[in-house]
Structures are given as C-alpha cells and as structure tokens.
C-alpha positions in Angstrom: 43.4 3.6 85.2 42.9 7.1 82.8 46.1 8.4 80.9 47.0 12.1 81.6 46.2 14.3 78.9 48.0 17.6 77.8 47.4 20.4 76.2 50.2 20.1 74.5 50.9 19.1 70.7 53.4 17.9 68.9 54.1 17.7 64.9 56.8 15.9 63.9 57.2 17.0 59.7 58.5 15.1 57.6 61.7 17.3 56.8 62.6 19.5 58.9 65.4 22.2 58.0 67.1 24.2 60.3 65.9 27.2 61.7 69.1 30.4 61.5 66.6 32.7 63.5 65.8 30.5 66.2 69.0 28.7 66.7 70.4 32.7 66.8 68.2 33.9 69.6 68.4 30.0 71.5 72.2 31.3 71.3 71.2 34.5 73.2 69.1 33.4 75.1 71.2 30.3 76.5 73.9 33.3 77.5 76.3 32.9 74.9 78.2 36.4 74.4 77.5 38.6 71.5 81.0 37.8 69.9 80.0 34.4 70.0 77.0 34.8 68.4 78.4 37.1 65.9 80.9 35.1 65.4 78.0 32.1 63.8 76.0 34.2 62.0 79.6 35.8 60.6 80.3 31.8 60.3 77.5 31.4 57.9 77.4 34.0 55.7 80.8 34.3 54.8 80.6 30.0 54.2 77.3 31.1 52.0 78.6 34.3 50.3 82.3 31.7 49.5 80.1 28.6 48.3 78.1 31.3 46.0 80.9 32.4 44.4 83.2 29.5 44.6 79.9 27.9 42.5 79.7 30.7 39.9 83.3 30.0 39.1 82.7 26.5 38.1 83.1 24.9 34.6 79.3 23.9 34.3 77.9 27.1 35.9 80.1 29.2 33.4 79.2 26.1 30.1 75.4 27.0 31.3 75.8 30.5 31.7 74.7 31.3 35.4 78.3 31.3 36.2 78.6 35.1 36.5 74.9 35.9 38.3 76.0 33.1 40.8 78.9 35.9 41.5 76.9 38.4 40.8 74.9 37.8 43.5 77.8 36.6 45.5 79.2 40.3 45.4 75.8 41.4 46.1 75.5 39.5 49.7 79.3 41.2 50.6 78.2 44.4 49.1 75.3 44.3 51.6 76.5 43.0 54.4 80.1 44.9 54.4 78.0 47.6 55.9 77.5 45.4 59.1 81.2 44.9 59.3 81.6 48.4 59.4 79.2 48.6 62.5 81.6 45.6 63.9 79.0 43.1 64.0 80.0 40.9 61.2 83.6 39.8 60.3 83.5 38.2 56.6 85.6 36.4 55.0 85.4 35.8 51.3 88.0 34.6 49.0 90.4 37.3 47.8 89.7 37.3 44.1 86.2 38.5 45.2 87.5 41.8 46.4 89.1 43.0 42.8 88.6 46.7 41.8 87.1 45.5 38.8 84.3 43.3 40.2 83.4 45.5 43.6 82.7 48.8 41.0 79.7 47.3 39.2 78.1 47.4 42.4 77.2 50.3 44.5 74.8 50.0 47.7 72.4 52.7 47.7 70.2 53.1 51.2 66.4 55.0 51.3 65.9 57.3 53.5 62.3 58.4 54.6 
C-alpha cells in the first residue's frame, strides 16, 4: 500500500506569536463589515496605549526611571493614531489623565510631504 503524497509541508514552531495583520485580513476576508474590523483594531490600539500609560505611572517604573519614558511613548502613540480617529477609522479610548493639555502640548504631529 502506498501512502498518499502531498506537496504541502507543515511547519510547527515552538513558540507561535499571534499574527495581528493576518487576523485583520482574515476578518476582512471572512465577510465581516468594516465597522467590526475597525472596532477590533481600535480595541487593540486603545488597550496597548492604556497599558503603556498605566505601566509608566506605576511605582516600579517611576523608581527605575522609566516611568516618564513609558508615558511619553503612550502619548506619542495616541497623538500619531489620532489622525486615523479623525478619519473615522479608529475610535480610541485612553485614560483621561493622559489627555491633559500639559501632557499633549509636549508632542507635535508632523507629516512630511513629497
């Protein structure tokens, strides 16, 4: 008896990381509406910004001197993604203490034109 042969090879890694782009494309190709895909991306972006901001305000981060850097990183992400929010692609939900005028005034979005 001869085994069936296929040209397809399957590789299994020891550690597999989630493919965010693939999930987004899969949701799009599966027939989900754009609003649902936007909500998924919005939730991922909002949670990452909030996690970074809150981690930066923790005692251990402040003690190690990395707290301000994490908070600045979260603010930079928000300021960058806010342009997509204005185009109705994203809906960002971030901590209100991050949205103070003093904090946001430190960052200026710049775009280069060709």
